[in-house]
C-alpha angles and dihedrals in degrees: 000000000000114000124194108200122205120220096266095047091049094048093045091051093048091047094043088234117179088225090081110085120243090242092055092045090051093048092049092046096050107107092213090062121083114218122205133175132188120262085229087072089071092054 
């Protein structure tokens, strides 16, 4: 599955924040899924 992360989801995942749901954390952490985020997130 191809996942496009918004800025908050990406930062919450990197920080390990409890704000990110367990389902989202599981989807992002699944090796078969490809995670992308916009270059605008770095801006």
